[in-house]
VOBA-1610 file (N, C-alpha, C; in pm, whole numbers, padded with zeros to 5 digits, always signed):
BEGIN
Met-01665+02274-03331Met-01746+02159-03293Met-01684+02092-03170Ala-01766+02050-03083Ala-01719+01983-02962Ala-01662+01846-02995Gly-01570+01801-02914Gly-01507+01671-02936Gly-01580+01557-02867Tyr-01661+01589-02768Tyr-01731+01486-02692Tyr-01881+01513-02690Leu-01958+01407-02710Leu-02104+01415-02708Leu-02155+01319-02602Gly-02230+01371-02508Gly-02288+01288-02404Gly-02434+01258-02433Asn-02476+01139-02393Asn-02615+01098-02405Asn-02675+01099-02265Lys-02762+01195-02237Lys-02822+01207-02104Lys-02913+01089-02070Phe-02960+01016-02171Phe-03049+00902-02146Phe-02974+00787-02079Asp-02855+00752-02131Asp-02780+00641-02073Asp-02651+00686-02003Met-02626+00819-02002Met-02511+00879-01935Met-02377+00824-01987Ile-02370+00808-02119Ile-02247+00765-02187Ile-02196+00882-02268Val-02065+00903-02265Val-02003+01009-02345Val-01921+00945-02457His-01932+01004-02577His-01866+00953-02697His-01766+01055-02749His-01659+01006-02808His-01560+01092-02873His-01599+01100-03021Leu-01634+01218-03068Leu-01688+01233-03202Leu-01588+01200-03312Ala-01459+01218-03288Ala-01359+01192-03391Ala-01321+01044-03399Val-01360+00965-03300Val-01319+00825-03293Val-01438+00729-03294Met-01559+00780-03301Met-01678+00695-03288Met-01679+00581-03390Thr-01741+00471-03352Thr-01753+00353-03437Thr-01902+00320-03456Ser-01930+00224-03539Ser-02070+00185-03560Ser-02130+00125-03433Glu-02047+00067-03346Glu-02096+00010-03221Glu-02144+00117-03123Cys-02099+00242-03141Cys-02137+00351-03051Cys-02287+00384-03058Lys-02348+00363-03171Lys-02489+00397-03192Lys-02515+00545-03163Ile-02419+00627-03197Ile-02427+00770-03169Ile-02540+00837-03247Tyr-02574+00782-03363Tyr-02680+00841-03444Tyr-02818+00816-03385Glu-02827+00729-03286Glu-02956+00702-03221Glu-02984+00796-03104Ile-02888+00881-03070Ile-02907+00974-02958Ile-03007+01082-02999Lys-03109+01097-02920Lys-03211+01198-02948Lys-03157+01337-02916Lys-03202+01436-02991Lys-03154+01573-02974Lys-03171+01621-02830Gln-03284+01592-02768Gln-03308+01638-02632Gln-03221+01566-02530Asp-03158+01455-02567Asp-03070+01381-02477Asp-02922+01413-02500Ser-02893+01500-02598Ser-02756+01532-02634Ser-02701+01645-02548Val-02575+01629-02510Val-02503+01737-02442Val-02360+01737-02497Tyr-02317+01853-02547Tyr-02182+01867-02599Tyr-02095+01927-02490Phe-01973+01882-02482Phe-01882+01931-02381Phe-01785+02031-02443Val-01798+02154-02401Val-01715+02263-02449Val-01657+02334-02328Pro-01530+02346-02310Pro-01429+02293-02402Pro-01432+02141-02403Asp-01363+02086-02499Asp-01366+01940-02524Asp-01286+01865-02418Ile-01337+01861-02299Ile-01263+01799-02189Ile-01340+01678-02136Leu-01281+01562-02149Leu-01343+01439-02101Leu-01361+01444-01949Asp-01268+01508-01880Asp-01280+01519-01734Asp-01410+01589-01693Gln-01452+01687-01769Gln-01577+01757-01739Gln-01696+01662-01751Ala-01696+01579-01854Ala-01803+01481-01872Ala-01807+01385-01753Arg-01691+01339-01711Arg-01685+01247-01596Arg-01734+01314-01469Lys-01699+01442-01449Lys-01745+01515-01331Lys-01896+01528-01328Glu-01957+01530-01447Glu-02102+01542-01456Glu-02172+01406-01454Gly-02097+01299-01430Gly-02156+01167-01413Gly-02162+01080-01536Phe-02098+01121-01644Phe-02099+01042-01767Phe-01988+00938-01765Ala-02019+00819-01813Ala-01920+00713-01827Ala-01870+00713-01970Pro-01743+00684-01993Pro-01690+00681-02129Pro-01743+00560-02208Cys-01768+00583-02335Cys-01809+00474-02425Cys-01694+00375-02437Lys-01726+00247-02428Lys-01620+00145-02434Lys-01565+00126-02574Tyr-01630+00185-02676Tyr-01585+00168-02813Tyr-01502+00285-02864Cys-01526+00407-02814Cys-01459+00522-02874Cys-01382+00611-02777Val-01393+00587-02648Val-01322+00669-02551Val-01227+00579-02472Asn-01100+00613-02475Asn-01000+00532-02402Asn-00985+00582-02262
//
C-alpha cells in the first residue's frame, strides 16, 4: 500500500499512516485519488501537490 495519497481536486497530499479526522481523507473521490509509489513525498511535491497541514510534516 502506498504511504501517500494525493487529492487531484485540491492538490493536497496526505500521509496515510498519520492522517487525522481533520484531513477529510475519506471525502476524496476515487477519480481524484492518486497514490504515490514508491512512497516518496518529493514525487508528490514535484507533481504540484502541497502537503496536508494535519498529517504531513
